FISE-733518 format. One record per residue: residue number from 1; x, y, z of N, C-alpha, C in turn. Coordinates in steps of 0.1 Angstrom, whole numbers. Layout:
 seq   n.X   n.Y   n.Z  ca.X  ca.Y  ca.Z   c.X   c.Y   c.Z
 NUM     X     Y     Z     X     Y     Z     X     Y     Z
...
***
This chain:
 seq   n.X   n.Y   n.Z  ca.X  ca.Y  ca.Z   c.X   c.Y   c.Z
   1   132   117   143   125   106   137   129   104   122
   2   133    93   118   136    90   104   123    88    96
   3   122    95    85   109    95    78   111    88    64
   4   102    79    61   102    72    48    94    80    38
   5    82    85    42    73    92    33    67   104    41
   6    66   115    34    59   127    40    52   135    29
   7    40   138    31    33   147    22    30   160    29
   8    30   171    22    27   184    27    17   191    18
   9     5   194    24    -5   201    17    -8   195     3
  10   -10   182     3   -12   174    -9   -27   176   -13
  11   -28   180   -26   -41   182   -32   -42   173   -44
  12   -53   167   -47   -56   158   -59   -69   162   -65
  13   -68   165   -78   -80   169   -86   -83   159   -97
  14   -95   157  -100  -100   150  -112  -109   160  -119
  15  -103   167  -129  -110   178  -136  -113   189  -126
  16  -126   192  -124  -131   202  -115  -133   197  -101
  17  -132   183   -99  -135   177   -86  -122   176   -78
  18  -122   181   -66  -110   180   -57  -113   169   -48
  19  -105   158   -50  -107   146   -42   -99   146   -29
  20   -88   153   -28   -80   154   -17   -76   168   -14
  21   -77   172    -2   -75   186     2   -64   188    13
  22   -53   193     9   -42   197    18   -39   187    29
  23   -35   175    24   -32   164    33   -18   164    37
  24   -16   163    50    -2   162    56    -2   148    63
  25     7   140    59     9   127    66    23   123    66
  26    27   115    76    41   110    77    41    95    79
  27    50    88    72    52    74    75    67    73    80
  28    69    71    93    83    69    97    89    56    92
  29   102    55    91   108    43    87   105    31    96
  30   103    20    89   101     7    96    88     8   105
  31    78    15   101    66    17   108    54    15    99
  32    43    12   105    30    11    97    22    23   101
  33    18    31    90     9    42    92    -4    38    85
  34   -15    38    93   -28    34    87   -35    47    82
  35   -40    46    70   -48    56    64   -62    52    64
  36   -71    58    72   -84    53    74   -95    63    69
  37  -107    57    67  -118    66    63  -128    58    55
  38  -139    64    53  -150    57    46  -147    57    31
  39  -155    49    24  -153    49     9  -156    63     4
  40  -147    67    -5  -148    81   -10  -142    92    -2
  41  -135    88     8  -128    98    17  -116   103    11
  42  -110    97     1   -98   101    -5   -86    93    -3
  43   -88    81     3   -76    72     6   -69    68    -6
  44   -76    62   -16   -69    57   -28   -64    68   -36
  45   -70    79   -37   -65    91   -44   -52    95   -38
  46   -51    95   -25   -38    99   -18   -27    89   -22
  47   -30    76   -22   -20    66   -25   -16    67   -40
  48   -25    69   -49   -22    71   -63   -14    83   -66
  49   -16    94   -58    -8   106   -60     6   104   -55
  50     8    97   -44    21    94   -39    29    85   -49
  51    21    76   -55    28    66   -65    30    73   -78
  52    26    85   -80    28    92   -93    18    89  -104
  53     7    82  -100    -2    78  -111   -12    89  -114
  54   -15    97  -104   -25   108  -106   -18   121  -111
  55   -21   126  -122   -13   138  -127   -16   151  -121
  56   -29   154  -117   -33   167  -113   -31   168   -98
  57   -18   170   -94   -15   170   -79    -7   182   -76
  58   -10   188   -65    -2   199   -60     2   196   -45
  59    11   204   -40    17   201   -27    30   195   -28
  60    35   188   -18    48   182   -19    48   167   -14
  61    55   159   -21    57   145   -17    72   142   -15
  62    76   138    -3    90   135    -1    91   120     3
  63   101   114    -4   103    99    -1   118    97     3
  64   120    93    15   133    91    21   141   104    19
  65   135   115    22   141   128    22   143   134     9
  66   139   128    -2   140   133   -15   127   138   -20
  67   127   150   -26   115   156   -31   111   149   -44
  68    99   142   -43    95   134   -55    82   140   -61
  69    79   152   -58    67   158   -63    67   158   -78
  70    56   153   -84    55   153   -98    64   142  -105
  71    70   133   -98    79   123  -103    70   112  -110
  72    75   106  -120    68    95  -128    68    82  -119
  73    58    73  -122    58    61  -114    71    53  -114
  74    77    52  -126    90    44  -127   101    51  -118
  75   101    64  -118   111    71  -109   108    68   -94
  76    96    68   -91    92    65   -77    95    51   -73
  77    93    41   -82    97    27   -80   112    26   -77
  78   119    33   -86   134    33   -84   139    39   -71
  79   130    48   -65   133    54   -52   131    44   -41
  80   125    32   -44   123    23   -33   109    21   -29
  81    99    25   -37    85    24   -34    78    13   -42
  82    69     5   -36    61    -4   -43    47    -3   -39
  83    38    -8   -47    23    -6   -43    16   -20   -45
  84     7   -23   -36    -2   -34   -38   -16   -27   -40
  85   -21   -26   -52   -33   -18   -54   -46   -24   -49
  86   -56   -16   -47   -69   -21   -44   -74   -30   -55
  87   -79   -42   -51   -84   -51   -61   -73   -60   -67
  88   -61   -58   -62   -49   -67   -65   -43   -64   -79
  89   -52   -64   -89   -48   -61  -103   -36   -70  -108
  90   -37   -82  -105   -27   -92  -110   -31   -95  -125
  91   -22  -101  -132   -24  -105  -146   -31  -118  -146
  92   -44  -119  -147   -51  -131  -145   -48  -142  -155
  93   -45  -137  -167   -43  -147  -178   -28  -152  -179
  94   -20  -147  -170    -6  -152  -169    -5  -161  -157
  95     6  -169  -157     8  -178  -145    13  -170  -133
  96    13  -176  -122    19  -170  -110    34  -166  -113
  97    41  -175  -118    55  -172  -121    57  -161  -131
  98    49  -161  -141    50  -150  -151    46  -136  -146
  99    37  -136  -136    34  -123  -129    47  -118  -122
 100    54  -127  -116    66  -123  -108    77  -120  -118
 101    78  -127  -129    89  -124  -139    87  -110  -144
 102    74  -106  -147    71   -93  -153    75   -82  -142
 103    72   -85  -130    75   -75  -119    90   -73  -118
 104    97   -84  -119   112   -84  -117   118   -78  -129
 105   113   -80  -141   119   -75  -153   119   -60  -154
 106   108   -54  -147   107   -39  -148   116   -32  -138
 107   122   -40  -128   129   -32  -117   142   -38  -114
 108   146   -50  -118   158   -56  -114   166   -63  -126
 109   178   -66  -123   186   -74  -133   181   -88  -133
 110   183   -95  -144   177  -109  -146   182  -118  -135
 111   194  -118  -131   199  -127  -120   193  -123  -107
 112   191  -111  -104   185  -106   -92   170  -110   -92
 113   164  -109  -103   150  -112  -105   148  -127  -102
 114   156  -136  -107   155  -150  -105   157  -153   -90
 115   166  -147   -84   168  -149   -69   156  -145   -61
 116   151  -133   -65   139  -128   -57   127  -137   -60
 117   125  -142   -72   114  -151   -74   115  -163   -65
 118   127  -169   -64   129  -180   -56   126  -177   -41
 119   130  -165   -37   126  -160   -23   111  -159   -21
 120   104  -154   -31    90  -153   -30    83  -167   -29
 121    88  -176   -37    82  -190   -37    85  -196   -23
 122    96  -193   -17    99  -198    -4    91  -191     7
 123    89  -178     5    82  -171    15    67  -174    15
 124    62  -176     3    47  -179     1    47  -193    -6
 125    48  -204     2    48  -217    -4    37  -221   -13
 126    25  -215   -11    14  -218   -20    16  -213   -34
 127    24  -202   -35    27  -196   -48    37  -205   -55
 128    46  -211   -47    56  -221   -53    49  -233   -58
 129    39  -238   -51    31  -250   -55    23  -247   -68
 130    19  -235   -69    10  -231   -80    17  -222   -90
 131    30  -223   -91    37  -213   -99    33  -213  -114
 132    29  -225  -119    25  -226  -133    10  -224  -135
 133     3  -222  -124   -12  -220  -126   -15  -206  -130
 134   -26  -204  -137   -30  -191  -141   -34  -183  -128
 135   -29  -171  -127   -32  -163  -115   -46  -161  -113
 136   -54  -160  -124   -68  -158  -122   -76  -169  -116
 137   -69  -181  -115   -76  -193  -109   -72  -194   -94
 138   -64  -185   -89   -61  -185   -75   -73  -180   -67
 139   -73  -184   -54   -83  -178   -45   -80  -164   -42
 140   -89  -157   -36   -87  -142   -33   -75  -140   -25
 141   -74  -149   -14   -62  -148    -5   -49  -151   -12
 142   -49  -160   -21   -37  -164   -28   -33  -153   -38
 143   -43  -147   -44   -41  -135   -53   -35  -124   -45
 144   -39  -121   -33   -34  -111   -25   -19  -114   -21
 145   -16  -126   -18    -2  -130   -16     6  -127   -28
 146     1  -130   -40     8  -128   -52    10  -113   -54
 147     0  -105   -51     2   -90   -52    13   -85   -43
 148    14   -91   -31    24   -87   -22    38   -92   -27
 149    38  -104   -32    51  -109   -37    55  -101   -49
 150    46   -97   -57    49   -89   -69    56   -76   -65
 151    50   -70   -54    55   -57   -49    69   -59   -44
 152    72   -70   -37    85   -73   -31    96   -76   -41
 153    92   -79   -53   102   -82   -64   111   -70   -67
 154   106   -58   -64   115   -46   -66   124   -43   -54
 155   123   -51   -44   131   -48   -32   128   -35   -25
 156   115   -32   -23   112   -19   -18   116   -16    -4
 157   117    -3    -1   118     1    13   105     7    19
 158    96    10    10    83    15    14    73     8     5
 159    62     3    11    51    -3     3    38     5     7
 160    31     8    -4    18    14    -3     8     3    -5
 161     0     0     6    -9   -12     5   -23    -6     6
 162   -31    -9    -5   -44    -3    -6   -54   -15    -5
 163   -61   -15     7   -72   -25    10   -67   -39     9
 164   -57   -43    16   -52   -57    14   -61   -68    19
 165   -71   -64    28   -80   -74    33   -93   -75    25
 166   -94   -67    15  -107   -66     8  -111   -79     2
 167  -123   -84     5  -128   -96    -1  -122  -109     4
 168  -114  -109    15  -108  -121    20  -116  -127    31
 169  -114  -140    32  -120  -148    43  -113  -144    56
 170  -120  -144    67  -114  -140    80  -101  -146    83
 171   -99  -159    81   -86  -166    84   -75  -160    75
 172   -78  -157    62   -69  -151    53   -65  -137    57
 173   -75  -130    62   -73  -116    67   -62  -116    78
 174   -64  -126    87   -54  -127    98   -40  -130    92
 175   -40  -139    82   -27  -142    76   -20  -130    69
 176   -29  -122    62   -24  -111    55   -18  -100    65
 177   -25   -98    76   -20   -88    86    -8   -93    93
 178    -6  -106    94     6  -112   100    18  -109    90
 179    15  -110    77    25  -108    67    29   -93    68
 180    20   -84    69    23   -70    70    32   -67    82
 181    29   -73    93    37   -71   105    51   -77   103
 182    52   -88    96    65   -93    93    74   -84    84
 183    67   -77    75    74   -68    66    79   -56    74
 184    71   -51    84    76   -40    92    88   -45   100
 185    88   -57   106    99   -63   114   112   -64   105
 186   110   -65    92   122   -66    83   127   -52    79
 187   120   -41    85   125   -28    82   118   -21    71
 188   108   -27    65   100   -20    54    90   -11    60
 189    89     1    55    79    11    59    66     8    51
 190    54    11    58    42     7    51    31    18    54
 191    25    22    43    13    31    43     2    21    40
 192    -7    19    50   -17     9    50   -31    15    49
 193   -37    15    37   -51    19    35   -60     7    38
 194   -69     9    47   -77    -2    52   -91     2    56
 195  -101    -4    50  -115    -1    54  -118    -6    68
 196  -111   -17    72  -114   -23    85  -105   -16    95
 197  -110    -5   101  -103     3   110   -98    -4   122
 198  -106   -12   128  -102   -19   141   -90   -28   139
 199   -90   -35   128   -78   -44   125   -66   -36   122
 200   -67   -25   114   -56   -17   111   -50   -10   123
 201   -58    -6   132   -53     1   144   -46    -9   154
 202   -49   -22   152   -43   -32   161   -28   -33   157
 203   -24   -31   145   -10   -33   141    -3   -20   137
 204   -10    -9   136    -4     3   132     4    10   143
 205    14    17   139    21    26   148    15    40   149
 206    10    44   137     4    57   136    -8    56   127
 207   -17    65   128   -29    65   120   -34    79   116
 208   -39    80   104   -45    92    98   -59    89    94
 209   -68    97    98   -82    95    94   -86   106    85
 210   -92   102    73   -96   111    63  -112   111    63
 211  -117   123    60  -131   125    58  -133   136    48
 212  -140   132    37  -143   142    26  -130   148    21
 213  -120   140    19  -108   144    13   -98   152    22
 214  -102   153    35   -93   161    44   -90   152    56
 215   -79   156    63   -75   149    75   -84   153    86
 216   -91   144    92  -100   146   103   -93   144   117
 217   -83   135   117   -76   132   129   -63   125   126
 218   -53   126   135   -41   119   133   -34   116   147
 219   -27   105   148   -21   102   161   -18    87   162
 220   -15    83   174   -12    69   176   -26    62   177
 221   -26    48   175   -39    41   176   -46    43   189
 222   -39    44   200   -45    46   213   -52    60   213
 223   -47    70   206   -53    83   206   -65    83   197
 224   -65    75   187   -75    75   176   -87    66   180
 225   -84    54   185   -95    44   187  -105    49   197
 226  -118    47   193  -129    50   201  -133    65   200
 227  -125    73   193  -129    87   192  -141    89   184
 228  -149    99   187  -161   102   179  -157   106   165
 229  -145   112   163  -141   116   150  -139   104   141
 230  -134    93   146  -132    81   138  -146    76   133
 231  -156    75   143  -169    71   139  -176    80   129
 232  -174    93   131  -181   102   122  -175   102   108
 233  -161   100   108  -154    99    95  -160    88    86
 234  -164    77    92  -169    65    85  -183    67    81
 235  -189    78    86  -203    81    83  -204    93    73
 236  -192    99    71  -192   111    64  -194   110    49
 237  -189    98    43  -189    97    28  -203    95    23
***
């Protein structure tokens, strides 16, 4: 099995508080691995550790076979990783196009950045229509599309997606999950953190369930769905 991302005995601490305990997870190439669990289970801490944002980390993080333990966020981005953070965190006071320009400037040459911006406008037509509009005035679904487009500006091979359906209307949730499936079909590997376990399990190839900072279960969606461990994990936080 070709592996995009693997963690071994990953620990994350915030001062004296241990948020993540000895997590092992694997994201195969061109697959979706869902990271599930209740609020406070350690999902976002795991993603931030992989992205190099959390400093107090032990264990091992490998990305496309390369040891990236302790690497800085910019090094991890150059290794082919992008993130769509929880809450989207777009630059609300900048236009749609300016958000994409900033994302491209950090990771690509100017000519490549312009080409990718054009691709994003084509892929997400509503962003093209509103390219000069302030990003903060977009709807929640449009902002999430912008967050995905911003991540794609670096040409990633692996995307860490943290709660992409959060706060979206049901129709937009369906649209977002369709986009995630399209990315997988294009060969992009995805670690999907998602509070809506049933939706995530519908599209995931693999799943890991966290409870109280530890792995409570792992396997295929058919192995996970309906298990008592999944239900108890959502009641554990």
